[in-house]
C-alpha positions in Angstrom: -40.9 138.0 -51.5 -37.9 140.1 -50.5 -38.3 142.2 -47.3 -36.5 145.5 -47.3 -36.1 147.6 -44.1 -35.9 151.3 -44.9 -34.8 153.6 -42.0 -36.0 157.1 -42.1 -38.9 156.0 -44.4 -41.0 159.0 -43.3 -38.4 161.4 -44.5 -37.6 162.8 -48.0 -35.2 160.2 -49.4 -36.4 157.3 -47.3 -40.0 157.7 -48.4 -39.0 157.5 -52.0 -36.9 154.4 -51.4 -39.8 152.8 -49.5 -42.4 153.6 -52.2 -40.2 152.4 -55.0 -39.4 149.1 -53.2 -43.1 148.5 -52.7 -43.8 149.3 -56.3 -41.3 146.7 -57.3 -43.0 144.0 -55.2 -41.0 144.0 -52.0 -42.4 143.8 -48.5 -41.3 147.0 -46.8 -40.5 147.7 -43.2 -40.6 151.5 -42.5 -38.2 151.9 -39.6 -38.3 155.2 -37.7 -40.2 157.4 -35.4 -43.1 157.8 -37.8 -44.8 155.5 -40.3 -43.6 155.6 -43.9 -45.8 155.8 -47.1 -46.1 152.1 -47.5 -45.6 148.8 -45.6 -45.4 148.1 -41.9 -44.1 150.6 -39.4 -41.3 149.5 -37.1 -40.8 152.1 -34.3 -37.2 153.3 -33.9 -35.5 156.4 -32.5 -32.0 156.6 -34.0 -30.9 158.2 -30.7 -32.2 155.2 -28.7 -31.4 151.5 -28.9 -30.9 149.3 -32.0 -34.0 148.8 -34.2 -35.8 145.5 -34.6 -35.0 144.3 -38.1 -36.6 140.9 -37.7 -37.5 139.4 -41.1 -35.5 141.9 -43.2 -33.4 140.6 -46.1 -31.9 144.0 -46.9 -31.4 147.2 -44.9 -31.4 150.6 -46.6 -30.3 153.3 -44.0 -31.6 156.7 -45.0 -32.3 158.0 -41.5 -30.1 161.1 -40.8 -30.0 164.4 -39.1 -29.4 167.2 -41.6 -28.7 170.9 -41.5 -25.9 173.3 -40.9 -25.9 173.9 -37.2 -23.6 176.1 -35.1 -20.5 174.2 -33.7 -21.2 173.2 -30.1 -25.0 173.6 -30.4 -27.6 171.1 -29.3 -28.4 170.5 -33.0 -24.8 169.4 -33.6 -25.0 167.0 -30.6 -28.2 165.5 -32.1 -26.5 165.2 -35.4 -23.7 163.2 -34.0 -26.1 161.0 -31.9 -28.1 160.2 -35.1 -25.6 160.1 -37.8 -22.7 158.4 -36.0 -24.1 156.7 -32.8 -27.3 155.8 -34.6 -25.3 154.2 -37.4 -23.4 152.0 -34.9 -26.8 150.8 -33.4 -28.2 150.2 -36.9 -25.2 148.1 -38.0 -25.3 146.1 -34.7 -29.0 145.3 -35.4 -28.3 144.4 -39.1 -25.8 141.7 -38.2 -24.9 139.9 -41.4 -27.7 141.4 -43.5 -26.6 143.5 -46.5 -26.7 147.2 -45.7 -26.9 150.1 -48.1 -25.9 153.3 -46.2 -26.9 156.6 -47.7 -24.0 159.1 -47.2 -23.3 162.4 -49.0 -20.7 164.0 -51.2 -20.3 166.4 -48.3 -17.8 164.0 -46.9 -15.3 165.0 -49.6 -12.6 167.5 -48.6 -13.3 171.0 -49.8 -11.1 173.1 -52.0 -9.7 172.5 -55.5 -9.5 169.2 -57.3 -13.3 168.6 -57.5 -13.6 168.9 -61.3 -14.4 165.1 -61.5 -14.5 163.5 -58.1 -13.9 159.8 -57.8 -14.5 157.8 -54.7 -10.8 158.0 -54.0 -11.0 161.8 -53.4 -9.8 162.7 -49.9 -12.4 162.5 -47.2 -11.8 165.1 -44.4 -11.6 168.7 -43.6 -15.4 169.1 -43.8 -16.7 172.6 -43.2 -19.7 171.7 -41.1 -21.1 169.1 -38.6 -23.2 167.4 -41.2 -20.2 166.6 -43.4 -18.1 165.5 -40.4 -20.8 163.3 -38.9 -21.7 161.7 -42.3 -18.0 160.9 -42.8 -17.8 159.4 -39.3 -20.9 157.4 -39.9 -19.9 156.1 -43.3 -16.5 155.0 -41.9 -18.4 152.7 -39.5 -20.5 151.4 -42.4 -17.6 150.8 -44.7 -15.7 149.0 -41.9 -18.8 146.7 -41.5 -18.8 145.9 -45.2 -21.7 148.0 -46.2 -22.4 149.7 -49.6 -22.1 153.4 -49.1 -23.8 155.8 -51.6 -22.6 159.4 -51.9 -25.2 161.6 -53.7 -24.9 165.4 -54.0 -27.6 168.0 -53.4 -30.6 165.6 -53.6 -33.7 167.2 -55.0 -37.2 166.1 -56.1 -40.8 165.9 -55.0 -41.3 166.5 -51.3 -37.8 168.1 -50.8 -37.9 169.9 -47.5 -34.4 171.3 -47.6 -32.7 172.3 -50.8 -35.4 173.9 -52.8 -37.2 175.6 -49.9 -33.9 177.2 -48.8 -33.3 178.4 -52.4 -36.8 179.9 -52.7 -36.5 181.6 -49.3 -33.4 183.5 -50.5 -35.2 185.3 -53.3 -35.6 189.0 -52.3 -37.4 191.6 -54.4 -36.9 189.5 -57.5 -33.2 189.1 -56.9 -31.1 186.1 -55.9 -27.5 186.5 -54.9 -25.1 183.6 -55.5 -21.4 183.4 -54.6 -18.9 183.8 -57.3 -19.3 183.3 -61.1 -21.3 180.5 -62.7 -19.9 177.0 -62.2 -20.7 173.4 -63.1 -22.3 171.2 -60.4 -23.6 167.7 -60.0 -27.1 167.2 -58.6 -28.9 164.0 -57.7 -32.6 163.4 -58.4 -34.2 161.6 -55.5 -35.6 159.1 -57.9 -32.1 158.3 -59.1 -30.9 157.8 -55.6 -33.9 155.6 -54.7 -33.1 153.4 -57.7 -29.5 153.1 -56.7 -30.4 152.2 -53.1 -32.5 149.2 -54.3 -29.9 148.0 -56.7 -26.7 148.6 -54.7 -27.0 145.5 -52.4 -25.4 143.5 -55.2 -22.6 145.9 -56.0 -20.1 144.8 -53.4 -18.9 146.7 -50.3 -17.4 150.2 -50.8 -18.4 153.8 -51.7 -20.2 154.8 -54.8 -21.0 158.3 -56.2 -24.6 158.8 -57.3 -25.6 161.7 -59.5 -27.7 162.7 -62.5 -26.6 161.6 -66.0 -24.9 165.0 -66.6 -23.8 167.9 -64.4 -25.5 171.3 -64.7 -24.6 174.9 -65.0 -25.4 176.3 -61.6 -27.2 179.5 -62.7 -29.4 177.7 -65.3 -30.2 175.0 -62.8 -31.3 177.6 -60.3 -33.4 179.3 -62.9 -35.0 176.0 -63.8 -36.0 175.3 -60.2 -37.3 178.8 -59.7 -39.4 178.6 -62.9 -40.8 175.2 -61.7 -42.2 177.0 -58.7 -43.5 180.0 -60.6 -40.7 182.3 -59.3 -38.7 184.6 -61.6 -35.6 186.2 -60.2 -32.5 187.9 -61.5 -29.3 186.3 -60.4 -26.6 188.4 -58.9 -23.0 187.2 -58.6 -21.5 188.2 -55.2 -17.7 188.4 -55.3 -16.4 185.2 -53.7 -14.2 186.9 -51.0 -17.3 189.0 -50.0 -19.5 185.9 -49.8 -16.9 184.0 -47.8 -16.4 186.9 -45.4 -20.1 187.3 -44.9 -20.5 183.6 -44.2 -17.6 183.7 -41.6 -19.3 186.6 -39.9 -22.7 184.9 -39.9 -21.2 181.8 -38.3 -19.5 183.9 -35.6 -22.8 185.7 -34.8 -24.6 182.4 -34.9 -22.7 181.2 -31.8 -24.7 183.8 -29.9 -27.9 182.0 -30.9 -26.9 178.3 -30.9 -30.5 177.1 -31.3 -30.8 178.7 -34.8 -28.8 178.0 -38.0 -26.8 180.9 -39.4 -28.4 182.4 -42.5 -25.2 181.8 -44.4 -22.3 179.5 -43.8 -18.9 178.7 -45.4 -20.2 175.3 -46.3 -23.0 176.8 -48.3 -20.6 179.2 -50.1 -18.2 176.3 -50.9 -20.9 174.1 -52.3 -22.3 176.9 -54.5 -19.2 178.7 -55.6 -16.9 175.9 -56.7 -17.1 173.3 -59.5 -18.1 170.0 -57.9 -18.8 167.1 -60.3 -19.1 163.5 -59.3 -17.7 160.7 -61.4 -20.3 158.0 -61.3 -18.5 155.5 -63.5 -18.0 153.1 -60.6 -21.8 152.7 -60.1 -22.3 152.6 -63.9 -19.9 149.7 -64.1 -22.3 147.8 -61.8 -25.1 148.4 -64.4 -26.8 151.4 -62.7 -28.1 154.1 -65.0 -29.6 157.4 -63.8 -32.8 158.2 -65.8 -34.1 161.4 -64.1 -32.9 164.9 -64.8 -33.7 168.4 -63.5 -35.8 168.9 -66.6 -38.1 166.0 -65.5 -38.4 167.6 -62.0 -39.2 171.0 -63.5 -42.0 169.4 -65.7 -43.4 167.4 -62.8 -43.3 170.2 -60.3 -44.7 172.7 -62.7 -47.7 170.4 -63.4 -48.2 170.0 -59.7 -48.1 173.7 -59.1 -50.6 174.3 -62.0 -53.0 171.8 -60.6 -52.9 173.3 -57.2 -53.5 176.8 -58.6 -56.4 175.6 -60.6 -58.1 173.6 -57.8 -61.2 175.2 -56.3 -60.8 176.6 -52.8 
């Protein structure tokens, strides 16, 4: 039986990877501060020493600090300690074991030229600490011969980041989005988990991971809102206005370094510009993405309906 160590297995992406690995018959080591959904817990703080990976045949590194913190804040320091220094400790512990390292398309340089991003697109110029630290961490992983996966805007059951932030921005039945409608890649967490378990055989290097087709931004947003029983009219903020508001919010955020700004240039960039990932490199290895946003909407709507119907 193959033994797979999954770091961050109590988190969003890691828990899906661990559960899928167990469902496929693997012995799972859930490596992190808290137990995962299956398997055996191996205690590890990514800000501490290297983890104990004894017995593992494959390591899938999902542990990461996420967010959009103010530059120079304690949260940014934590992000570097986890995403960069923690990666170095993980790679040290992995030794010659194969490693699949979950990165992010946030490492790609912002600006034009993202109509169909291949893995050769420039990495640099990131607009926030998350993108910078993921880029630094994946550079260590690539140098060590790991497989690096670059998903974009991971969503799915249990998502604690993307969808909750979207829902929180609905005000009085209105949702403001920067700029006109654009086409975007998204990544279902189920597609990412499947790639994590198959990627050990792909060979070292970076691979984009996304759903089978990109989505129109506005319709994708409406789909997610409907899945949660929320109806809102979408307003298109002029891009210069949104960019200026984000710049101002970041400046004000420096006065409260323990809290994330309500709007950032990174968020505006990710929502306002066409960003489509070319996944042909992963497909050439035999990987196919099966899940789409429509599947998420159906599943999440059913879950919401059951919760509403349940007796109190």
